[in-house]
MIPAPA-845812 format. One record per residue (C-alpha): residue in three letters; residue number from 1; x negated, z, y negated. Coordinates in nm, 3 decimals. Example, Ala and Ser with C-alpha at 12.3 -4.5 7.8 and 13.67 -1.06 7.14 Angstrom:
('ALA',1,(-1.230,0.780,0.450)),
('SER',2,(-1.367,0.714,0.106)),
END
This chain:
('UNK',1,(-0.064,12.101,11.106)),
('UNK',2,(-0.365,12.326,11.166)),
('UNK',3,(-0.631,12.195,11.400)),
('UNK',4,(-0.888,12.413,11.575)),
('UNK',5,(-1.153,12.376,11.842)),
('UNK',6,(-0.898,12.486,12.101)),
('UNK',7,(-0.621,12.255,11.982)),
('UNK',8,(-0.520,11.938,12.158)),
('UNK',9,(-0.560,11.676,11.886)),
('UNK',10,(-0.335,11.420,12.052)),
('UNK',11,(-0.049,11.668,12.100)),
('UNK',12,(-0.075,11.787,11.741)),
('UNK',13,(-0.080,11.431,11.612)),
('UNK',14,(0.236,11.357,11.809)),
('UNK',15,(0.418,11.647,11.642)),
('UNK',16,(0.273,11.602,11.291)),
('UNK',17,(0.499,11.502,11.005)),
('UNK',18,(0.551,11.127,10.960)),
('UNK',19,(0.614,10.974,10.617)),
('UNK',20,(0.841,10.673,10.585)),
('UNK',21,(0.678,10.405,10.369)),
('UNK',22,(0.929,10.127,10.441)),
('UNK',23,(0.671,9.921,10.630)),
('UNK',24,(0.705,9.918,11.008)),
('UNK',25,(0.349,9.799,11.059)),
('UNK',26,(0.203,10.129,10.940)),
('UNK',27,(0.253,10.480,11.068)),
('UNK',28,(0.165,10.742,10.806)),
('UNK',29,(0.077,11.087,10.939)),
('UNK',30,(0.050,11.394,10.718)),
('UNK',31,(-0.268,11.592,10.788)),
('UNK',32,(-0.379,11.925,10.637)),
('UNK',33,(-0.510,11.964,10.284)),
('UNK',34,(-0.368,11.653,10.117)),
('UNK',35,(-0.495,11.397,10.366)),
('UNK',36,(-0.283,11.114,10.504)),
('UNK',37,(-0.372,10.904,10.806)),
('UNK',38,(-0.250,10.545,10.775)),
('UNK',39,(-0.243,10.408,11.128)),
('UNK',40,(-0.184,10.056,11.261)),
('UNK',41,(-0.062,10.117,11.618)),
('UNK',42,(0.078,9.765,11.647)),
('UNK',43,(-0.263,9.619,11.732)),
('UNK',44,(-0.498,9.705,12.017)),
('UNK',45,(-0.768,9.811,11.770)),
('UNK',46,(-0.537,10.094,11.654)),
('UNK',47,(-0.721,10.125,11.326)),
('UNK',48,(-0.669,10.438,11.114)),
('UNK',49,(-0.746,10.451,10.743)),
('UNK',50,(-0.741,10.778,10.548)),
('UNK',51,(-0.604,10.858,10.206)),
('UNK',52,(-0.783,11.167,10.071)),
('UNK',53,(-0.584,11.287,9.771)),
('UNK',54,(-0.745,11.461,9.475)),
('UNK',55,(-0.612,11.594,9.145)),
('UNK',56,(-0.779,11.323,8.933)),
('UNK',57,(-0.821,11.038,9.180)),
('UNK',58,(-0.801,10.972,9.552)),
('UNK',59,(-1.016,10.794,9.807)),
('UNK',60,(-0.883,10.537,10.051)),
('UNK',61,(-1.136,10.547,10.332)),
('UNK',62,(-1.108,10.190,10.469)),
('UNK',63,(-0.831,9.938,10.410)),
('UNK',64,(-0.742,9.846,10.766)),
('UNK',65,(-0.683,9.508,10.923)),
('UNK',66,(-0.517,9.322,10.638)),
('UNK',67,(-0.215,9.241,10.852)),
('UNK',68,(0.027,9.415,10.617)),
('UNK',69,(-0.021,9.533,10.258)),
('UNK',70,(-0.191,9.873,10.264)),
('UNK',71,(-0.218,9.875,9.884)),
('UNK',72,(0.161,9.876,9.856)),
('UNK',73,(0.179,10.166,10.100)),
('UNK',74,(-0.084,10.367,9.914)),
('UNK',75,(0.108,10.330,9.587)),
('UNK',76,(0.401,10.506,9.754)),
('UNK',77,(0.182,10.796,9.865)),
('UNK',78,(-0.002,10.893,9.546)),
('UNK',79,(0.025,10.845,9.170)),
('UNK',80,(-0.350,10.896,9.121)),
('UNK',81,(-0.603,10.619,9.077)),
('UNK',82,(-0.734,10.512,9.417)),
('UNK',83,(-1.100,10.447,9.495)),
('UNK',84,(-1.165,10.237,9.805)),
('UNK',85,(-1.461,10.345,10.017)),
('UNK',86,(-1.557,10.147,10.327)),
('UNK',87,(-1.682,10.349,10.624)),
('UNK',88,(-1.850,10.025,10.736)),
('UNK',89,(-1.783,9.654,10.706)),
('UNK',90,(-1.637,9.556,11.042)),
('UNK',91,(-1.339,9.327,10.983)),
('UNK',92,(-1.075,9.579,11.090)),
('UNK',93,(-1.183,9.826,10.821)),
('UNK',94,(-1.205,9.590,10.522)),
('UNK',95,(-0.895,9.377,10.573)),
('UNK',96,(-0.724,9.465,10.245)),
('UNK',97,(-1.033,9.527,10.032)),
('UNK',98,(-0.947,9.218,9.829)),
('UNK',99,(-0.627,9.383,9.703)),
('UNK',100,(-0.818,9.653,9.509)),
('UNK',101,(-1.014,9.630,9.183)),
('UNK',102,(-1.329,9.802,9.314)),
('UNK',103,(-1.479,9.843,9.659)),
('UNK',104,(-1.745,10.105,9.730)),
('UNK',105,(-1.976,10.035,10.020)),
('UNK',106,(-2.313,10.164,10.135)),
('UNK',107,(-2.606,9.988,9.967)),
('UNK',108,(-2.689,9.751,10.251)),
('UNK',109,(-2.749,9.381,10.186)),
('UNK',110,(-2.575,9.267,10.502)),
('UNK',111,(-2.268,9.478,10.424)),
('UNK',112,(-2.245,9.331,10.076)),
('UNK',113,(-2.277,8.978,10.217)),
('UNK',114,(-1.994,9.045,10.462)),
('UNK',115,(-1.765,9.155,10.181)),
('UNK',116,(-1.860,8.853,9.972)),
('UNK',117,(-1.800,8.605,10.256)),
('UNK',118,(-1.505,8.762,10.435)),
('UNK',119,(-1.415,8.646,10.786)),
('UNK',120,(-1.275,8.307,10.879)),
('UNK',121,(-0.995,8.275,11.131)),
('UNK',122,(-1.245,8.165,11.396)),
('UNK',123,(-1.438,8.489,11.345)),
('UNK',124,(-1.129,8.700,11.425)),
('UNK',125,(-0.983,8.464,11.684)),
('UNK',126,(-0.998,8.718,11.969)),
('UNK',127,(-0.800,8.973,11.768)),
('UNK',128,(-0.544,8.708,11.670)),
('UNK',129,(-0.429,8.646,12.027)),
('UNK',130,(-0.065,8.743,12.101)),
('UNK',131,(-0.156,8.994,12.371)),
('UNK',132,(-0.348,9.202,12.115)),
('UNK',133,(-0.026,9.290,11.930)),
('UNK',134,(0.226,9.556,12.036)),
('UNK',135,(0.470,9.521,11.745)),
('UNK',136,(0.652,9.243,11.568)),
('UNK',137,(0.446,9.082,11.296)),
('UNK',138,(0.517,9.200,10.943)),
('UNK',139,(0.699,8.950,10.718)),
('UNK',140,(0.469,8.672,10.604)),
('UNK',141,(0.195,8.735,10.861)),
('UNK',142,(0.090,8.439,11.076)),
('UNK',143,(-0.166,8.524,11.349)),
('UNK',144,(-0.274,8.160,11.359)),
('UNK',145,(-0.390,8.192,10.998)),
('UNK',146,(-0.526,8.546,11.018)),
('UNK',147,(-0.850,8.592,10.826)),
('UNK',148,(-1.023,8.851,10.609)),
('UNK',149,(-1.037,8.748,10.246)),
('UNK',150,(-1.359,8.776,10.051)),
('UNK',151,(-1.432,9.021,9.770)),
('UNK',152,(-1.586,8.906,9.442)),
('UNK',153,(-1.936,9.043,9.398)),
('UNK',154,(-1.853,9.194,9.058)),
('UNK',155,(-1.596,9.422,9.227)),
('UNK',156,(-1.846,9.569,9.475)),
('UNK',157,(-2.000,9.908,9.397)),
('UNK',158,(-2.291,10.054,9.594)),
('UNK',159,(-2.307,10.399,9.750)),
('UNK',160,(-2.618,10.590,9.854)),
('UNK',161,(-2.689,10.878,10.087)),
('UNK',162,(-2.586,11.214,9.937)),
('UNK',163,(-2.383,11.059,9.655)),
('UNK',164,(-2.098,11.286,9.544)),
('UNK',165,(-1.749,11.148,9.486)),
('UNK',166,(-1.560,11.385,9.255)),
('UNK',167,(-1.182,11.378,9.301)),
('UNK',168,(-1.120,11.662,9.055)),
('UNK',169,(-1.026,11.947,9.286)),
('UNK',170,(-1.246,11.835,9.574)),
('UNK',171,(-1.579,11.665,9.623)),
('UNK',172,(-1.675,11.422,9.898)),
('UNK',173,(-2.040,11.380,9.991)),
('UNK',174,(-2.161,11.046,10.129)),
('UNK',175,(-2.365,11.069,10.449)),
('UNK',176,(-2.545,10.756,10.566)),
('UNK',177,(-2.507,10.749,10.945)),
('UNK',178,(-2.643,10.417,11.080)),
('UNK',179,(-2.575,10.344,11.444)),
('UNK',180,(-2.233,10.187,11.487)),
('UNK',181,(-2.347,9.958,11.205)),
('UNK',182,(-2.642,9.982,10.967)),
('UNK',183,(-2.407,10.051,10.675)),
('UNK',184,(-2.196,10.320,10.845)),
('UNK',185,(-2.120,10.628,10.639)),
('UNK',186,(-1.927,10.950,10.679)),
('UNK',187,(-1.763,11.154,10.406)),
('UNK',188,(-1.789,11.531,10.417)),
('UNK',189,(-1.561,11.766,10.224)),
('UNK',190,(-1.760,12.087,10.254)),
('UNK',191,(-1.514,12.316,10.082)),
('UNK',192,(-1.227,12.206,10.305)),
('UNK',193,(-1.452,12.183,10.612)),
('UNK',194,(-1.345,11.826,10.680)),
('UNK',195,(-1.553,11.535,10.808)),
('UNK',196,(-1.434,11.173,10.795)),
('UNK',197,(-1.639,10.974,11.043)),
('UNK',198,(-1.508,10.619,11.050)),
('UNK',199,(-1.610,10.458,11.381)),
('UNK',200,(-1.927,10.662,11.420)),
('UNK',201,(-1.738,10.923,11.622)),
('UNK',202,(-1.378,10.917,11.735)),
('UNK',203,(-1.248,11.122,12.027)),
('UNK',204,(-0.899,10.991,12.100)),
('UNK',205,(-0.697,10.906,11.786)),
('UNK',206,(-0.820,11.157,11.528)),
('UNK',207,(-1.112,11.061,11.305)),
('UNK',208,(-1.083,11.355,11.062)),
('UNK',209,(-1.152,11.708,11.175)),
('UNK',210,(-1.033,12.034,11.022)),
('UNK',211,(-1.115,12.385,11.133)),
END
């Protein structure tokens, strides 16, 4: 799929290749240049995480809602080591952080505290209501017990503006873009002319832009 300024992103997403990962909660969409969008269309938030694949390691940009096991899905998509980077620490982007050995987040005290504390069920009560779901729940998920598990402090790694993440055959530059949250970041792949924006900017369903 080749996207341009004149392309209709929604139409191209609808015709893009889907990858079966044997988990009906996720929809995995193949994007250009070794990028996979891991979408959760079964919830009104319609969160999309991105797996950016490199030759030495890969970046998982956000871990979604924690409703189904994104770590298991990622293991089916790449054999490389996977580095988790949070675009920001809203609950629907850090849901499966706890499943990974290291979590990279912008160096913001509040963001670190959120990861360390997680979210109780009461904190995500609105998003646990039945009318917020459009699919059957994955096996083992109980919306009445939905919560975001905490991350041990010794697994949290801090990112700073202009840091470079080297994936071997591609480099991602960290851009601190406060606004949506104080800890919001984007990742820019200058060589491939790709920008991963998290929730800072999202027209329609596509959060990664290629031209």
